[in-house]
All heavy atoms as an XYZ file, in Angstrom:
812
protein
N      10.966     -8.437     -5.334
C       9.733     -7.724     -5.057
C       9.204     -7.150     -6.363
O       9.948     -6.488     -7.089
C      10.021     -6.609     -4.054
C       8.867     -5.700     -3.752
S       7.701     -6.496     -2.668
C       6.262     -5.533     -2.960
N       7.948     -7.420     -6.630
C       7.321     -6.815     -7.805
C       6.075     -6.043     -7.377
O       5.396     -6.425     -6.421
C       6.922     -7.862     -8.862
O       6.016     -8.793     -8.270
C       8.132     -8.588     -9.401
N       5.830     -4.964     -8.083
C       4.615     -4.194     -7.869
C       3.962     -3.996     -9.232
O       4.636     -3.656    -10.208
C       4.894     -2.819     -7.240
O       5.862     -2.137     -8.016
C       5.397     -2.948     -5.827
N       2.666     -4.236     -9.278
C       1.903     -4.068    -10.504
C       0.712     -3.183    -10.180
O       0.016     -3.409     -9.191
C       1.421     -5.436    -11.048
C       0.551     -5.250    -12.281
C       2.600     -6.335    -11.352
N       0.493     -2.175    -11.009
C      -0.636     -1.261    -10.823
C      -1.649     -1.524    -11.932
O      -1.286     -1.534    -13.112
C      -0.183      0.211    -10.881
C       0.893      0.483     -9.832
C      -1.373      1.146    -10.706
C       1.584      1.826     -9.994
N      -2.908     -1.741    -11.535
C      -3.981     -1.971    -12.500
C      -5.184     -1.127    -12.108
O      -5.406     -0.864    -10.928
C      -4.412     -3.444    -12.503
C      -3.357     -4.406    -12.965
C      -3.894     -5.814    -12.980
C      -2.840     -6.805    -13.460
N      -3.364     -8.176    -13.458
N      -5.953     -0.735    -13.101
C      -7.204     -0.046    -12.817
C      -8.322     -1.084    -12.788
O      -8.480     -1.859    -13.733
C      -7.511      1.016    -13.874
C      -8.711      1.853    -13.481
C      -8.892      3.080    -14.354
O      -7.898      3.582    -14.885
O     -10.038      3.521    -14.479
N      -9.058     -1.121    -11.679
C     -10.152     -2.067    -11.506
C     -11.287     -1.376    -10.761
O     -11.066     -0.758     -9.716
C      -9.705     -3.285    -10.686
C      -8.607     -4.099    -11.333
C      -8.096     -5.216    -10.436
O      -8.683     -5.462     -9.363
O      -7.096     -5.845    -10.803
N     -12.492     -1.469    -11.278
C     -13.681     -0.940    -10.597
C     -13.491      0.506    -10.141
O     -13.749      0.849     -8.989
C     -14.053     -1.825     -9.401
C     -14.364     -3.256     -9.808
O     -14.948     -3.445    -10.894
O     -14.012     -4.167     -9.051
N     -13.012      1.353    -11.026
C     -12.812      2.777    -10.734
C     -11.816      3.047     -9.608
O     -11.886      4.085     -8.954
C     -14.147      3.456    -10.425
C     -15.076      3.413    -11.614
O     -14.637      3.572    -12.745
N     -16.355      3.195    -11.375
N     -10.925      2.114     -9.361
C      -9.862      2.284     -8.364
C      -8.538      1.871     -8.989
O      -8.500      1.095     -9.940
C     -10.115      1.388     -7.140
O     -11.262      1.779     -6.460
N      -7.468      2.403     -8.420
C      -6.133      1.956     -8.789
C      -5.736      0.871     -7.795
O      -5.745      1.102     -6.584
C      -5.138      3.116     -8.729
C      -5.423      4.210     -9.731
C      -5.242      3.733    -11.163
O      -4.307      3.016    -11.480
N      -6.165      4.122    -12.020
N      -5.430     -0.316     -8.293
C      -5.070     -1.437     -7.426
C      -3.584     -1.722     -7.593
O      -3.094     -1.865     -8.713
C      -5.900     -2.699     -7.760
C      -5.523     -3.848     -6.826
C      -7.395     -2.400     -7.666
N      -2.886     -1.782     -6.471
C      -1.454     -2.086     -6.476
C      -1.280     -3.487     -5.901
O      -1.692     -3.762     -4.776
C      -0.651     -1.076     -5.630
C       0.836     -1.394     -5.706
C      -0.928      0.356     -6.077
N      -0.700     -4.359     -6.698
C      -0.417     -5.729     -6.267
C       1.051     -5.823     -5.870
O       1.933     -5.489     -6.663
C      -0.708     -6.720     -7.401
C      -2.170     -6.829     -7.736
C      -2.740     -6.016     -8.705
C      -2.986     -7.736     -7.069
C      -4.089     -6.113     -9.010
C      -4.333     -7.832     -7.368
C      -4.875     -7.021     -8.336
O      -6.215     -7.112     -8.641
N       1.287     -6.269     -4.655
C       2.641     -6.453     -4.142
C       2.948     -7.944     -4.102
O       2.115     -8.737     -3.677
C       2.775     -5.891     -2.721
C       2.562     -4.407     -2.637
C       1.328     -3.887     -2.296
C       3.605     -3.533     -2.889
C       1.123     -2.518     -2.212
C       3.412     -2.158     -2.817
C       2.166     -1.658     -2.480
N       4.151     -8.317     -4.511
C       4.554     -9.721     -4.488
C       5.998     -9.786     -4.000
O       6.911     -9.304     -4.673
C       4.435    -10.327     -5.879
C       4.622    -11.838     -5.890
O       5.070    -12.412     -4.867
O       4.315    -12.457     -6.924
N       6.183    -10.338     -2.794
C       7.528    -10.472     -2.238
C       7.667     -9.785     -0.899
O       6.704     -9.616     -0.162
N       8.877     -9.365     -0.614
C       9.206     -8.717      0.656
C       9.454     -7.229      0.432
O      10.362     -6.863     -0.314
C      10.454     -9.357      1.259
C      10.284    -10.824      1.625
C      11.599    -11.441      2.090
N      12.240    -10.679      3.152
C      11.993    -10.834      4.463
N      11.110    -11.723      4.861
N      12.640    -10.107      5.348
N       8.666     -6.404      1.088
C       8.833     -4.948      0.985
C       9.714     -4.503      2.141
O       9.258     -4.062      3.188
C       7.470     -4.255      1.004
C       7.445     -2.733      0.840
C       8.361     -2.252     -0.257
C       6.035     -2.259      0.601
N      11.033     -4.649      1.930
C      11.987     -4.298      2.971
C      12.794     -3.079      2.538
O      12.586     -2.517      1.468
C      12.892     -5.486      3.316
C      13.639     -6.042      2.114
O      13.829     -5.309      1.125
O      14.030     -7.222      2.171
N      13.712     -2.674      3.375
C      14.501     -1.475      3.115
C      15.277     -1.588      1.807
O      15.398     -0.605      1.071
C      15.465     -1.220      4.294
O      14.686     -1.115      5.487
C      16.251      0.058      4.100
N      15.771     -2.771      1.507
C      16.592     -2.954      0.304
C      15.825     -2.671     -0.986
O      16.413     -2.195     -1.953
C      17.143     -4.381      0.272
N      14.530     -2.943     -1.020
C      13.749     -2.748     -2.244
C      12.841     -1.525     -2.187
O      12.209     -1.178     -3.180
C      12.907     -3.996     -2.590
C      13.795     -5.207     -2.799
C      11.838     -4.254     -1.561
N      12.785     -0.863     -1.053
C      11.816      0.224     -0.893
C      12.048      1.384     -1.864
O      11.101      2.001     -2.341
C      11.798      0.734      0.549
O      13.027      1.319      0.898
N      13.301      1.676     -2.190
C      13.584      2.762     -3.133
C      13.014      2.420     -4.507
O      12.378      3.261     -5.164
C      15.099      3.051     -3.216
C      15.408      4.027     -4.328
C      15.601      3.584     -1.882
N      13.200      1.184     -4.940
C      12.670      0.770     -6.243
C      11.142      0.754     -6.235
O      10.511      1.189     -7.193
C      13.205     -0.607     -6.655
C      12.731     -1.035     -8.028
C      13.135     -0.053     -9.125
O      14.295      0.340     -9.224
N      12.176      0.356     -9.961
N      10.541      0.271     -5.155
C       9.076      0.251     -5.058
C       8.545      1.677     -5.098
O       7.542      1.961     -5.770
C       8.615     -0.498     -3.786
C       7.116     -0.323     -3.560
C       8.966     -1.972     -3.885
N       9.202      2.584     -4.405
C       8.809      3.996     -4.431
C       8.828      4.524     -5.862
O       7.899      5.212     -6.290
C       9.745      4.811     -3.538
C       9.391      6.259     -3.431
C       8.160      6.511     -2.596
O       7.856      5.770     -1.670
N       7.438      7.554     -2.919
N       9.866      4.188     -6.621
C       9.965      4.618     -8.023
C       8.846      3.999     -8.854
O       8.257      4.657     -9.714
C      11.326      4.242     -8.606
C      12.457      5.099     -8.110
C      13.773      4.681     -8.729
C      14.923      5.464     -8.123
N      16.225      5.008     -8.633
N       8.563      2.720     -8.600
C       7.500      2.029     -9.339
C       6.137      2.679     -9.097
O       5.279      2.683     -9.975
C       7.422      0.556     -8.937
C       8.653     -0.241     -9.346
O       9.437      0.240    -10.194
O       8.838     -1.347     -8.793
N       5.944      3.225     -7.908
C       4.659      3.804     -7.533
C       4.547      5.294     -7.842
O       3.470      5.869     -7.699
C       4.392      3.566     -6.044
C       4.220      2.115     -5.621
C       4.050      2.014     -4.113
C       3.040      1.474     -6.331
N       5.637      5.936     -8.244
C       5.612      7.382     -8.499
C       4.503      7.819     -9.451
O       3.828      8.809     -9.173
C       6.966      7.878     -9.000
C       7.995      8.070     -7.913
C       7.587      9.031     -6.814
O       6.952     10.055     -7.097
O       7.907      8.742     -5.648
N       4.282      7.118    -10.580
C       3.195      7.563    -11.467
C       1.832      7.592    -10.759
O       1.037      8.497    -10.977
C       3.196      6.532    -12.596
C       4.561      5.943    -12.573
C       5.003      5.987    -11.140
N       1.599      6.640     -9.906
C       0.339      6.599     -9.147
C       0.316      7.701     -8.093
O      -0.660      8.448     -7.983
C       0.158      5.228     -8.495
C      -1.010      5.099     -7.527
C      -2.334      5.314     -8.242
C      -0.995      3.734     -6.854
N       1.383      7.809     -7.331
C       1.441      8.788     -6.239
C       1.346     10.218     -6.794
O       0.700     11.075     -6.200
C       2.724      8.591     -5.409
C       2.630      7.274     -4.636
C       2.962      9.761     -4.466
C       3.900      6.856     -3.936
N       1.956     10.457     -7.946
C       1.937     11.795     -8.535
C       0.572     12.165     -9.112
O       0.328     13.330     -9.397
C       2.994     11.909     -9.638
C       4.405     11.929     -9.091
O       4.577     12.162     -7.871
O       5.339     11.702     -9.874
N      -0.301     11.169     -9.294
C      -1.585     11.439     -9.934
C      -2.691     10.575     -9.332
O      -3.364      9.837    -10.052
C      -1.473     11.196    -11.449
C      -2.673     11.690    -12.191
O      -3.322     12.643    -11.785
N      -2.993     11.023    -13.284
N      -2.875     10.653     -8.024
C      -3.954      9.897     -7.394
C      -5.265     10.609     -7.705
O      -5.516     11.702     -7.225
C      -3.740      9.755     -5.875
C      -2.518      8.878     -5.593
C      -4.982      9.161     -5.215
C      -2.207      8.679     -4.127
N      -6.064      9.981     -8.561
C      -7.332     10.585     -8.955
C      -8.518      9.656     -8.710
O      -9.590      9.856     -9.258
C      -7.285     11.022    -10.425
C      -6.935      9.870    -11.346
O      -6.918      8.716    -10.937
N      -6.638     10.190    -12.584
N      -8.293      8.636     -7.899
C      -9.350      7.709     -7.519
C      -8.910      7.011     -6.232
O      -7.808      7.232     -5.745
C      -9.594      6.679     -8.627
O      -8.454      5.858     -8.804
N      -9.779      6.171     -5.713
C      -9.398      5.387     -4.544
C      -8.260      4.440     -4.930
O      -8.105      4.064     -6.093
C     -10.585      4.573     -4.023
C     -11.650      5.449     -3.392
O     -11.370      6.627     -3.092
O     -12.761      4.948     -3.176
N      -7.468      4.074     -3.929
C      -6.336      3.171     -4.131
C      -6.547      1.939     -3.262
O      -6.923      2.048     -2.100
C      -5.004      3.855     -3.749
C      -3.839      2.893     -3.883
C      -4.775      5.093     -4.601
N      -6.326      0.775     -3.848
C      -6.397     -0.484     -3.117
C      -5.006     -1.107     -3.139
O      -4.429     -1.304     -4.205
C      -7.419     -1.456     -3.745
C      -7.438     -2.779     -2.996
C      -8.811     -0.827     -3.791
N      -4.475     -1.378     -1.968
C      -3.165     -2.026     -1.840
C      -3.420     -3.502     -1.563
O      -3.853     -3.868     -0.475
C      -2.367     -1.374     -0.713
C      -2.200      0.145     -0.837
C      -1.501      0.702      0.402
C      -1.453      0.514     -2.098
N      -3.193     -4.340     -2.552
C      -3.459     -5.771     -2.422
C      -2.201     -6.456     -1.891
O      -1.163     -6.487     -2.547
C      -3.864     -6.376     -3.756
C      -4.349     -7.802     -3.606
O      -3.529     -8.665     -3.220
O      -5.540     -8.054     -3.850
N      -2.316     -6.994     -0.690
C      -1.159     -7.570      0.008
C      -1.203     -9.092      0.070
O      -0.516     -9.701      0.894
C      -1.093     -6.986      1.420
S      -0.892     -5.205      1.436
N      -1.983     -9.702     -0.805
C      -2.124    -11.159     -0.772
C      -0.782    -11.873     -0.886
O      -0.531    -12.863     -0.202
C      -3.056    -11.632     -1.887
C      -3.291    -13.126     -1.864
C      -4.316    -13.583     -2.873
O      -4.679    -12.807     -3.781
O      -4.764    -14.729     -2.749
N       0.113    -11.368     -1.724
C       1.410    -12.012     -1.931
C       2.555    -11.261     -1.252
O       3.720    -11.564     -1.490
C       1.682    -12.168     -3.422
C       0.703    -13.118     -4.090
C       1.021    -13.299     -5.540
C       0.043    -14.277     -6.173
N       0.330    -14.463     -7.602
N       2.204    -10.288     -0.409
C       3.225     -9.554      0.343
C       3.634    -10.405      1.546
O       2.809    -10.756      2.371
C       2.680     -8.201      0.802
C       3.673     -7.266      1.483
C       4.788     -6.865      0.522
C       2.957     -6.029      1.996
N       4.913    -10.742      1.615
C       5.403    -11.647      2.649
C       5.906    -10.920      3.889
O       5.927    -11.477      4.984
C       6.532    -12.514      2.080
C       6.116    -13.334      0.904
C       7.313    -13.851      0.117
O       8.467    -13.558      0.412
N       7.028    -14.633     -0.916
N       6.329     -9.663      3.706
C       6.969     -8.924      4.790
C       6.896     -7.447      4.454
O       6.959     -7.067      3.291
C       8.436     -9.367      4.923
C       9.262     -8.546      5.871
C       9.252     -8.804      7.236
C      10.050     -7.497      5.403
C      10.016     -8.030      8.114
C      10.815     -6.726      6.262
C      10.786     -7.006      7.621
O      11.528     -6.242      8.481
N       6.789     -6.609      5.487
C       6.857     -5.162      5.278
C       7.701     -4.550      6.391
O       7.508     -4.837      7.565
C       5.457     -4.524      5.198
C       5.547     -3.067      4.739
C       4.709     -4.661      6.512
C       4.230     -2.466      4.310
N       8.668     -3.737      5.996
C       9.535     -3.055      6.954
C       8.989     -1.661      7.217
O       7.996     -1.234      6.616
C      10.956     -2.944      6.388
O      10.962     -2.045      5.295
N       9.664     -0.921      8.067
C       9.248      0.454      8.339
C       9.328      1.301      7.068
O       8.510      2.202      6.868
C      10.098      1.067      9.455
O      11.466      1.066      9.097
N      10.272      1.001      6.192
C      10.365      1.719      4.914
C       9.126      1.467      4.057
O       8.616      2.376      3.406
C      11.604      1.279      4.133
O      12.770      1.566      4.851
N       8.649      0.246      4.071
C       7.431     -0.091      3.337
C       6.214      0.579      3.934
O       5.346      1.078      3.214
N       6.158      0.617      5.248
C       5.045      1.294      5.919
C       5.026      2.776      5.568
O       3.958      3.364      5.379
C       5.132      1.105      7.433
C       4.861     -0.307      7.945
C       5.205     -0.399      9.425
C       3.431     -0.724      7.692
N       6.187      3.380      5.449
C       6.263      4.802      5.064
C       5.718      5.025      3.657
O       5.080      6.041      3.381
C       7.695      5.327      5.180
C       8.069      5.693      6.596
C       9.371      6.481      6.655
N      10.537      5.717      6.226
C      11.215      4.880      7.008
N      10.855      4.698      8.269
N      12.259      4.236      6.541
N       5.947      4.085      2.756
C       5.405      4.191      1.401
C       3.877      4.174      1.458
O       3.209      4.983      0.809
C       5.943      3.059      0.505
C       7.441      3.258      0.238
C       5.156      2.976     -0.798
C       8.120      2.089     -0.429
N       3.314      3.269      2.242
C       1.859      3.196      2.397
C       1.331      4.500      2.986
O       0.334      5.040      2.527
C       1.476      2.030      3.312
C       1.496      0.674      2.657
C       2.342      0.379      1.603
C       0.667     -0.327      3.116
C       2.352     -0.886      1.015
C       0.664     -1.587      2.533
C       1.507     -1.866      1.486
N       2.026      5.012      4.003
C       1.596      6.232      4.670
C       1.659      7.434      3.728
O       0.755      8.273      3.715
C       2.454      6.485      5.913
C       2.063      7.664      6.782
C       0.647      7.497      7.317
C       3.041      7.807      7.944
N       2.683      7.498      2.919
C       2.800      8.607      1.954
C       1.609      8.609      1.004
O       1.046      9.660      0.690
C       4.104      8.494      1.176
C       4.276      9.605      0.172
C       5.673      9.614     -0.423
N       5.761     10.703     -1.396
C       6.172     10.529     -2.635
N       6.573      9.343     -3.043
N       6.218     11.547     -3.463
N       1.240      7.423      0.531
C       0.098      7.326     -0.370
C      -1.180      7.828      0.312
O      -1.968      8.551     -0.283
C      -0.063      5.875     -0.820
C      -0.687      5.755     -2.169
S      -0.606      4.095     -2.827
C       1.125      3.756     -2.821
N      -1.356      7.462      1.570
C      -2.524      7.902      2.334
C      -2.528      9.416      2.499
O      -3.564     10.066      2.332
C      -2.543      7.209      3.699
C      -3.729      7.513      4.597
C      -5.015      6.968      3.999
C      -3.496      6.915      5.978
N      -1.368      9.991      2.802
C      -1.273     11.441      3.025
C      -1.565     12.246      1.763
O      -1.960     13.400      1.847
C       0.109     11.798      3.576
C       0.287     11.414      5.014
C       1.633     11.885      5.527
C       1.745     11.649      7.018
N       3.002     12.155      7.562
N      -1.361     11.660      0.606
C      -1.669     12.339     -0.644
C      -3.127     12.112     -1.052
O      -3.803     13.030     -1.509
C      -0.706     11.874     -1.756
C       0.715     12.356     -1.428
C      -1.151     12.381     -3.124
C       1.783     11.750     -2.292
N      -3.613     10.897     -0.871
C      -4.971     10.557     -1.321
C      -6.053     11.202     -0.466
O      -7.049     11.715     -0.996
C      -5.148      9.043     -1.318
N      -5.881     11.185      0.838
C      -6.929     11.649      1.752
C      -7.325     13.108      1.523
O      -8.511     13.408      1.406
C      -6.491     11.414      3.198
C      -7.602     11.007      4.101
C      -7.073     10.588      5.455
C      -8.217     10.045      6.266
N      -7.817      9.575      7.559
N      -6.380     14.051      1.454
C      -6.769     15.442      1.217
C      -7.479     15.651     -0.124
O      -8.231     16.599     -0.293
C      -5.446     16.212      1.247
C      -4.505     15.340      1.984
C      -4.944     13.934      1.698
N      -7.230     14.748     -1.079
C      -7.867     14.842     -2.389
C      -9.249     14.180     -2.390
O      -9.903     14.123     -3.425
C      -6.977     14.201     -3.448
N      -9.664     13.663     -1.229
C     -10.981     13.048     -1.116
C     -11.039     11.591     -1.524
O     -12.122     11.051     -1.771
N      -9.898     10.942     -1.574
C      -9.854      9.528     -1.963
C      -9.474      8.665     -0.769
O      -8.889      9.137      0.196
C      -8.859      9.319     -3.104
C      -9.168     10.144     -4.314
N     -10.313      9.980     -5.053
C      -8.490     11.162     -4.894
C     -10.329     10.857     -6.038
N      -9.229     11.590     -5.962
N      -9.798      7.393     -0.873
C      -9.502      6.429      0.180
C      -8.341      5.546     -0.248
O      -8.124      5.319     -1.433
C     -10.711      5.534      0.459
C     -11.891      6.278      0.963
N     -12.137      6.461      2.298
C     -12.904      6.905      0.307
C     -13.239      7.157      2.452
N     -13.730      7.445      1.252
N      -7.611      5.038      0.740
C      -6.602      4.006      0.504
C      -7.033      2.794      1.320
O      -7.111      2.857      2.543
C      -5.188      4.469      0.924
C      -4.183      3.333      0.741
C      -4.763      5.691      0.116
N      -7.355      1.733      0.606
C      -7.788      0.491      1.238
C      -6.656     -0.523      1.170
O      -5.903     -0.564      0.203
C      -8.996     -0.105      0.512
C     -10.206      0.777      0.509
C     -10.526      1.558     -0.600
C     -11.053      0.830      1.610
C     -11.652      2.363     -0.619
C     -12.187      1.636      1.605
C     -12.478      2.394      0.487
O     -13.591      3.201      0.479
N      -6.574     -1.353      2.191
C      -5.639     -2.472      2.179
C      -6.474     -3.740      2.196
O      -7.405     -3.872      2.988
C      -4.690     -2.425      3.386
C      -3.845     -1.148      3.312
C      -3.809     -3.665      3.421
C      -2.936     -0.929      4.495
N      -6.136     -4.668      1.295
C      -6.891     -5.919      1.261
C      -5.941     -7.111      1.259
O      -4.775     -7.003      0.892
C      -7.845     -5.968      0.072
C      -7.204     -6.175     -1.271
C      -8.247     -6.268     -2.369
N      -7.591     -6.469     -3.658
C      -8.164     -6.239     -4.820
N      -9.400     -5.785     -4.880
N      -7.495     -6.457     -5.930
N      -6.499     -8.230      1.686
C      -5.782     -9.511      1.702
C      -4.522     -9.464      2.562
O      -3.473     -9.983      2.187
C      -5.438     -9.961      0.274
C      -6.667    -10.172     -0.570
O      -7.693    -10.663     -0.081
N      -6.604     -9.788     -1.829
N      -4.633     -8.848      3.724
C      -3.503     -8.748      4.638
C      -3.416    -10.036      5.456
O      -4.397    -10.457      6.065
C      -3.720     -7.539      5.558
C      -2.520     -6.944      6.265
C      -1.501     -6.438      5.255
C      -2.960     -5.808      7.164
N      -2.250    -10.661      5.469
C      -2.067    -11.903      6.228
C      -2.132    -11.610      7.731
O      -2.010    -10.458      8.161
C      -0.714    -12.536      5.890
O       0.341    -11.767      6.432
N      -2.266    -12.662      8.497
C      -2.321    -12.530      9.955
C      -1.041    -11.875     10.489
O      -1.103    -10.984     11.337
C      -2.524    -13.912     10.589
C      -2.629    -13.893     12.083
C      -2.800    -15.299     12.635
C      -2.752    -15.286     14.136
N      -2.806    -16.644     14.698
N       0.107    -12.300      9.972
C       1.385    -11.744     10.436
C       1.513    -10.264     10.097
O       1.954     -9.466     10.925
C       2.561    -12.515      9.826
C       2.697    -13.924     10.397
O       2.134    -14.193     11.477
O       3.362    -14.747      9.744
N       1.125     -9.889      8.888
C       1.220     -8.481      8.505
C       0.191     -7.643      9.257
O       0.471     -6.503      9.623
C       1.050     -8.318      6.996
C       2.206     -8.850      6.158
C       1.946     -8.642      4.681
C       3.522     -8.227      6.551
N      -0.984     -8.211      9.511
C      -1.990     -7.487     10.302
C      -1.429     -7.188     11.692
O      -1.662     -6.118     12.256
C      -3.285     -8.290     10.407
C      -4.392     -7.501     11.111
C      -5.721     -8.227     11.048
N      -6.286     -8.227      9.719
C      -7.032     -7.243      9.224
N      -7.282     -6.184      9.957
N      -7.537     -7.331      8.011
N      -0.642     -8.111     12.227
C      -0.024     -7.898     13.534
C       0.961     -6.715     13.482
O       1.014     -5.902     14.397
C       0.690     -9.163     14.001
C       1.204     -9.066     15.411
C       1.776    -10.392     15.897
O       1.935    -11.341     15.146
N       2.086    -10.452     17.174
N       1.717     -6.602     12.394
C       2.641     -5.469     12.224
C       1.846     -4.162     12.199
O       2.217     -3.186     12.857
C       3.478     -5.619     10.928
C       4.254     -4.347     10.628
C       4.416     -6.808     11.025
N       0.750     -4.154     11.462
C      -0.084     -2.953     11.386
C      -0.690     -2.618     12.747
O      -0.825     -1.450     13.095
C      -1.177     -3.123     10.327
C      -0.722     -2.788      8.934
C       0.112     -3.650      8.231
C      -1.104     -1.609      8.329
C       0.544     -3.346      6.953
C      -0.678     -1.281      7.046
C       0.152     -2.158      6.362
N      -1.028     -3.619     13.512
C      -1.599     -3.393     14.843
C      -0.556     -2.825     15.793
O      -0.798     -1.828     16.485
C      -2.176     -4.712     15.409
O      -3.195     -5.184     14.520
C      -2.770     -4.503     16.780
N       0.621     -3.436     15.823
C       1.690     -3.004     16.727
C       2.122     -1.573     16.432
O       2.381     -0.794     17.345
C       2.892     -3.975     16.630
C       2.533     -5.320     17.248
C       4.129     -3.391     17.304
C       3.535     -6.426     16.973
N       2.163     -1.214     15.146
C       2.635      0.117     14.760
C       1.535      1.188     14.840
O       1.823      2.369     14.703
C       3.188      0.108     13.325
O       2.153     -0.318     12.433
C       4.395     -0.790     13.214
N       0.299      0.755     15.038
C      -0.816      1.704     15.074
C      -1.379      2.024     13.703
O      -2.345      2.769     13.584
N      -0.789      1.468     12.648
C      -1.266      1.715     11.291
C      -2.649      1.120     11.065
O      -3.355      1.525     10.139
C      -0.277      1.150     10.262
C       0.848      2.079      9.945
C       1.601      2.683     10.948
C       1.186      2.374      8.632
C       2.640      3.547     10.661
C       2.232      3.233      8.323
C       2.960      3.816      9.339
N      -3.027      0.176     11.903
C      -4.350     -0.445     11.791
C      -5.448      0.600     11.922
O      -6.534      0.466     11.373
C      -4.515     -1.589     12.831
C      -5.648     -2.536     12.440
C      -4.729     -1.064     14.217
C      -5.229     -3.634     11.541
N      -5.150      1.695     12.646
C      -6.130      2.754     12.864
C      -6.125      3.811     11.757
O      -7.025      4.654     11.716
C      -5.879      3.442     14.207
C      -6.003      2.466     15.347
O      -6.927      1.676     15.407
N      -5.049      2.507     16.256
N      -5.121      3.791     10.901
C      -5.003      4.804      9.850
C      -5.670      4.394      8.544
O      -6.122      5.246      7.785
C      -3.522      5.097      9.572
C      -2.695      5.628     10.749
C      -1.242      5.774     10.327
C      -3.248      6.957     11.234
N      -5.695      3.101      8.279
C      -6.148      2.594      6.976
C      -7.507      1.921      7.097
O      -7.935      1.491      8.152
C      -5.128      1.598      6.402
C      -3.853      2.251      5.967
C      -2.789      2.371      6.840
C      -3.715      2.738      4.688
C      -1.616      2.973      6.455
C      -2.525      3.342      4.280
C      -1.476      3.468      5.154
N      -8.149      1.795      5.941
C      -9.386      1.033      5.817
C      -9.013     -0.312      5.204
O      -8.154     -0.376      4.317
C     -10.384      1.770      4.943
C     -10.778      3.126      5.519
C     -11.676      3.897      4.590
O     -12.817      3.458      4.368
O     -11.225      4.939      4.081
N      -9.667     -1.372      5.646
C      -9.294     -2.721      5.216
C     -10.458     -3.396      4.520
O     -11.612     -3.221      4.892
C      -8.848     -3.564      6.426
C      -7.580     -3.059      7.025
C      -7.585     -2.036      7.966
C      -6.353     -3.574      6.631
C      -6.414     -1.555      8.503
C      -5.180     -3.095      7.147
C      -5.199     -2.081      8.101
N     -10.110     -4.175      3.499
C     -11.069     -4.994      2.756
C     -10.553     -6.427      2.778
O      -9.391     -6.667      2.522
C     -11.164     -4.548      1.294
C     -11.788     -3.197      1.084
C     -11.875     -2.932     -0.406
C     -12.708     -1.703     -0.681
N     -12.954     -1.505     -2.100
N     -11.442     -7.337      3.031
C     -11.092     -8.753      2.938
C     -10.025     -9.250      3.820
O      -9.129     -8.838      4.299
């Protein structure tokens, strides 16, 4: 699992590549700490190459939302596959996030 953070169009974009499961969630959390500790713009979570997300991964997404929203920023999810969209629907996360593409 790799995570890359880039600044694009006045937003912080996080690119996920691989499986965001319990085994890698601690490392992904560490990789995202600089962003989570200093959310000063909208955040886009690009899931084009995300193959799987576990409940641990969903908690990481939710934590980012809980920090960004009170600061007046949005967390968008883009390029979500049909299978991952189903996970978001079943868990109710589909109602918490804004989606692009």
